[in-house]
N, C-alpha and C positions, 0 to 999 in steps of 0.2 A: 357564527360561521367559522369553520376550521380553515386555517391557513395551510398552504402546501409548499414544500420545496421538492422539486423534481430535479435531481442531480444526475450528471453523467460522470462516468469514470473511464479515463483513458490511461492505459499502461504501456510501458516500453516493450515488455515481453509477454508472450502467451502464457507463461507459467505464473507471472506476477499477478494476473487477474484472479487466479484461483485462490490465492491467499488474501489479496487486498480487498476483494469485493465484500467479503463479510466484515473485515476490519473497518473499512470505510463506512459501510452501512451502520454498523453498531456505534461508531463514533458520531455519525450524523444524528442518529436517534438520541444519543446521550446528550449532545449539545442542544438539540431541539427540546428535550425534556426540561432543560434548565431555563428555558424561556417562559415568559408569561403566556398563558393560553395554550391551546392544543395546536400542534403543528404536525401535519402528516408529512412523512418523508418517503422518498423512493429513490433508488439508485439504478441507473441503466448503464450497462457496459457499452461503450462507444467503440465500434470496430470500423476501421477505415482501411483503404488500400494504401499501404505505406511505400509502395514501389517508387523509387526515385525521389522520395521526400526525406529531407533532413528533419531533425527534431522540431525545429520551429514551425516548419510547414505542416508537420504532422499535428501539432497542437492547433494550428489555425484550422485545419481540415476537421479535426475532432470537434472544435468549437462550433464551426459552421454546421456540420452534420447534426450534432446534438441539438442545436438550436432549431434548425429547420425541420428535422425529422421527428424529434421527440419533445420539443418545447422546453428544454432544460433551462433553468435559471442559474445553475451553478455547475462548474466543471472541475472535477478532481483530475489532476494530471500527475502521474507518477514518473519519476526518473530517479535512478540510483545516483548517490553522491559519488561513488567510486573512490572516495577519499575519506579521511577521518572527520572532515567537516563538509558543509554544503557550499562553502564559499566559491569554489571553482565552478560548480554547476550553476550557481546563481549568476555568475558573470558570463558564462558561455552559453547557457540555455534559458534560464528562467527570465532574467531581465530582458534579453532580446525578444523572447516570446511575448512578454507583456507589452513591450514597445510596439511590436508589429500588430498585435491584436488591437491596441488602442487606436490604430490608424484605420481600422475596419468599420464598416457600417453597423451601428447599434441594432438595426433591424434585421441583420443577417447572421450575427455572431453572438454567442454567449461570452460576455466579457468579465464575469466574475469567476476567477480561477482560484483554486486551492491546490497547492503543490504538495505532493506526498514524496518526501525525499529521505529514504532510509540511509543512514551512514553506511558507506561501502555498498551494500546491496540489500534487497528485500529480505533475504534469508537471515539478516541480523535481527529482524523483528520476530522471526520464527524461533530464535534462541532466547527470547524474552522470558519464556516459561520453560525452563529446562526439564522440570518434572513432567510437564505435558509432552514434551518431545520424547523423553525416555519412555513414557507410557505408550506412545504411538509406535515407537520402534521396538517395543517389547523387551525392555531390559531393566534390570535393577543395578546395573553397574554404576559406579560413581561418576560424577562429572569429570573428575581427573582421569579416570580409566578411559573415558570416551573422548577426552581432549576438548571438552566444551566448557571447561571451568573458567576461562577468562570472561570478563564482562562483554556482552554481545557487541557493543560498539567499538571495542578495542581489537576485534578480530578482522583482519584485512580481507580474508576470504571465507566468510561465513558459510557459503554454499559448499565449498570443499570440506569445511569442518563438519558439516552435517553428513555429507557423503561418507567421510571417513568414520564417523561415529556409527553409521549404519554398517559399514564394512567390518568394524570391530565386533559388533553384535553378531553379524552373520558368520563370522569366522568360527564362532562357538557352536553353530548349528550343524546338524547332519546334512549330508549332501542333498538329500531329497528336499528337506525344508529350505535349504539355501537356494535351490532351483526355483522355489516359489517365493523367493525373498522380496523384501520391500525395496522400493526405489524412492529417491527423494521426491520424484514427481507425484508419488502417492500421498505426500504429506501436506502439500500446500493448502488444499481445500479444507481438509479435516482440521488442521491446526488453526487456520483462519477462522473457522466456524467455532472452535472450542476455546480459543485463547481469551482470557479475561482482559478487559481494557486496563484494569488495575496493574496488570503485569507490564503492559506496554508503557504505562505511565512512568516506569522506571527509566525509560530511554529518552534521552534529550531530543532526538530527532522526531519521536512520536509526539512529545509535548509541544514542539514547535509546529508540527502539523495541526494539532488540535487548536492551538492559539490562532493559527492562520484561518482555520474554519470558523472560530468565534468572530474574527474580524470580518469574514464574509457574511456572517449572520447580521452583524451590525450594519454592514453596507446594504443588506436587504431589508433592514428595519425590523428585524426580529429580536435583536438583542441590544441592550443599552448599557 
């Protein structure tokens, strides 16, 4: 009999889900493949009404909705670190969320959480494969020409870095082509779908996410 993991994914922003949904799904499949026996996996984006809710209450609501509406056994929760390490977000968001969730009824909430915490912001992970990024924005310029040469997790504003790279490429285009130009919003889904996990493995924050997922598999009894 095949075992199953039905997971939910909750993200801070509406654009984050476009990139992270594929990355999370591929990582879940990768870890499941390393387990003994066949494990079927599925990821469902959890959407809630965030009006008036702080981060902790949003996590609780996503946990409740995912469990009751979809029967999830695992919830991925995304939040950007906004700093060079995850220490501040752990103290202000992650640990309080876990504490509050542990106080809730096991029969109403999904209590196995895996946090997705890119250093600074999600766009740092989009810079993990710079050749892929350049291919998608249609350029053969060097990383230095585009200003994307630093290591991704050392860039304090990776979103602005990508936007600026697009701007540099478009400055060389004719006006007609420029008017049909690319926007960063067009990149999230396609890069998320195409990026190889081996590229993300170069990022410390991704490796921590994957280790956290392995711990969740152990808690579920799928990995020893």
